[in-house]
N, C-alpha and C positions, 0 to 999 in steps of 0.2 A: 546501372553496374546489374550484370546479369546474375542468375542464380548461382553458376559456377563460381563467379569472382567474389560474390558474398561469401560463399562456404569458405573459400580460400583464406579471406580477409580473417573470419572468424577463427579459422585453425591457427592463422599466425598469431593472432590477438591473444589467444588461450597459452600458445608457447612462450610469447614476448614476455608477458606479464610474470613468468615464471624464471625468466633468465637475468642472472646479475648483470650481464653485459649485452646491451641492445644494439644490432646493426642497425644502420641509417635506412634498409629498406624496410626492416620490421618494425621500425617506429612509424615510417611512412605509413605501411599498410594498417598498424593497428589504429592511427589518427583517423584515414580515410574511412575504415569500416565503421568505427564509433560515430564519425559525424553522418555516414550513410544512415546507421541505425537510429540517432536522433532526428534525422530529417523524416524518415518514415513516421515518427510521432508527428511531427510539425504539421504532416499533411491532414490531421483530422482536425476538424473545426472544434472550437468552444464548446458548441452542442453535442460533438461526438466524444467527449471526454470518458465514457465509459465504454465506449466502441475501443478507444485507443488503448484504453487498460485491458481489455481483453486481447486486443493485437501484440501488446506488450509482453502480457504474460504467455500467451502462445508461443512468441519469438524466443523467450527465456528458456521455457520449457525443451524448445527444440535444442538450443545452442547448448543447454547444459545437460541434455539426456535425463532430465527431470522427468516425475510423474505428476507434479501440481505446482502450481503458484499460487500463491494468497497474498493478499494485501489486508493490512489493518490500519485502520486511523486510531491512533492513541491521543487523548486530550487529557491535560491536567485540569481537573476540577476544584481540586483541594489544595491548599497553600498554608505555609507556616505549621502551626502546632497541630492544625487538623492532619495536614499531609502526614505528620511525622508518625502519627498514631494509626495510619492507616496502613494495612497490609501492602497496597498497590501504590503506597506513597503519594496518593493522590490521583493517580491515574486512571482513565478508564477507556474500554473500548468503546468507541462510537460508530464505527462503520466497518464493514468486512467485505470481501470478494474473494471467491474460491474459483479457480479455472475450471476445476473438477470437483462438483459438489460432493459434500461428505454424506454419510447415511443419515435419514432423516431423526433418527434416535440420538444420534452426536448432536445436531442441531438444536433438539429440545434440551439437552443436558447445556449447550451453550447459552439457550434463554434462560434456564433457570440460574446459571450463573452469572449471567448477565443482570439477573434481577438482584442477585446478592451483592454485584458490585455496589451497588447503590445505598447499601449499610454494611460495608465491610468493617471488621472490627480485626484485632490484635489475633484472634483465634482462627482467623480465614487462612487455610495454607493455600499457598502460590507455588506454582513449579520454580525449580532452581533455576532453569533457563529465563523464564519470565523475571524472575527476581533479578537477577544480573543483567539483562537487557535494560530493564528499567533504571538499575545503577548506573548504567553508561548512556543514559537519554542525554540530549544536550551536545552530542558530538556524533558524526558520522561513524557506525559500526557495521563491521561485517564478521560474523562466526560460524565456523561449521561445530557440528555436533562432538566431533572429537579432536579438535585443535587444542585442546588444553584450556579453552576458554571457561570452562566448567568441568566439575570432576564427571567424566561419562560413567565410571562405575556407580557413584552415588545416584548420579541423575537415572539410570537405567533400573536402578533398584528402589527408587522412589515410589510412593502410592501413586503419584501424578504420572508416571510414564506409562503403566498398562492402559489409562483411559483415554490419554491424548495422543499416544503414540503406539502401542501393540494393537490396540482394537482397531484403530485406522492403517495397520501394516504400515506404517512410517519408520524406516529404519535407518534414516540419515535427514539431515536437514541444515539448511543455510539460513542465517538469520541475517537480515540487511535492516539498519533503521537510520532514515534520514531527518534530521531537525528542522523543522521549519520556521519555529521561533521557540521560545522557553516554555511553550505550554501546550506544542502540537507535535508528534512523530509520525511520519510514514514509514509502515513497517512492512518488508516484504518478506515472507518465508518460501523457500523453495525445497521442494520434498522428493525424496525417492522411496519407493516402496518394494517390500519384497527384496529377494536375492539379488542384490544390485550391488556394483562398486561404489564404495564410497565416494563422496565430492572431493576433489583434489585442491589443492593451493589455487592451480589455475582457474578452476571453475568458480572459485569464490572471488578471485581477484577479477574475472572477466564481468562477472554479476556485480560487483563494486563499481567497476569502471562505467558500465551502463548505468546505474540506476544512481550515481553520484553526479552524473552530468546533465540531470533532466530535471534541476529544481522547481523551474515553472511548470513541469507537468505533476511534480508532487502537489504542489500548489492548487493547481486546477482540480485534482482530485478533491482535496478539502473544501475547496469552494464549491464544487457541484452539491456538495451535502450541506453546506452551510456553516461548515465547522471552522473555518478561521476566523469567523466573526460571531461566534457562540460555539459554547461548551456541549449542546445538544444538537443532533441533526435535524434538518428539515425533514417534514413529513415526506412521505411518498407522492402525495399529489402535489405538493410544493415543488418537489424535485422536479417532478415531469413538467410542472408550468416554467420552471426555470429554464430547461432544456428547450421548450418551446419558445421561449422569449428569446434565447440566444441564436435561435434560427431566423428571426425576424418576423415571425408569425404576429398578426394583428390580434387584439384582444379578443375581436368577434372569432376569428379562425380559432385561436386556443380553445374558446369557449366551446365551439361547435366540436372541435376535437377531442373534449375533454366530456363531453355531454352534461355541461353545467350551463346555467343561466349565465348572461354577459356580467348581471352584477355580481354574481358568486365569484367569477372569475377576477373581476375589478377588484374585489376586496382581497384576493388572494394575491395579486400583483402588489397590490399598495402594501399588505403586509411583508412581502418579499422585499420591497423597495427598501422599507423601514428596516429589515432585519440587516440588510447589506448595507445600510447608510448612504443609500442614493437618492436622486430624485426623479430618474427618468431612465429609460432603456440605455441610451449611450453609456452613461455612468456605469449601469452594471456590466454591460458587455465590457467596458475598459478594464475592468479587474482582472477579467481573465486573460488579458493582453500584458498586464504587468508581471515583471520576473521576480 
């Protein structure tokens, strides 16, 4: 499919999703375009999952005329009475990706909040949107900032808004959340900044159609960070070794590329296998092939 055809299918898809009556031609265009989009992701190997995430974010940014796309890995670490007393209901942010990086001072703020998240109590204030999103975890969600999901007036006048939106010049957002199981949620945030038109129902519907149809990819994003088999992410070194294992590199080659002694790399690999509950590389690689 050439570039012109892809743009045509994308345009038809956005219009189709807002129409109460679908023509057969429009339905065919929509389905063909979505499958082409998903096939693009399938061309990335398991070891290229982070590159595939970047590709996905770039494509969504272009399709929706957005300014940034973010991915968050949310994991429930508390249950029962402990979760009920917790401001985030037991959920914690365990990984994050920003297509366009935020200012360094904002990342420092997030780091401080991340530390607080390990000991949240009832007096810890969270944003209205975060609270509403968590309340809906367990089912696929797509929301726009001004679609009535939350009170925009209350939201924009909160103390949370100037810190996380005004300072970053974010003027509109789409939230999408995909549950992988009862304790993990793959969350995408799509932003516009400055004096831009607000996201439409068609924009939100197209984003939902794309992200709802790639369950296997959401799963790979979590696996790459060791999060479907634990509530804390792998270390950066372990993540790099996992990627190299998935490429088929030998332990000796991995050690050389990492600047490690062979025995050090072997211990890392042994720990990785234990973490994923496997005994050998083929079993590890098979995890990425499951849907």
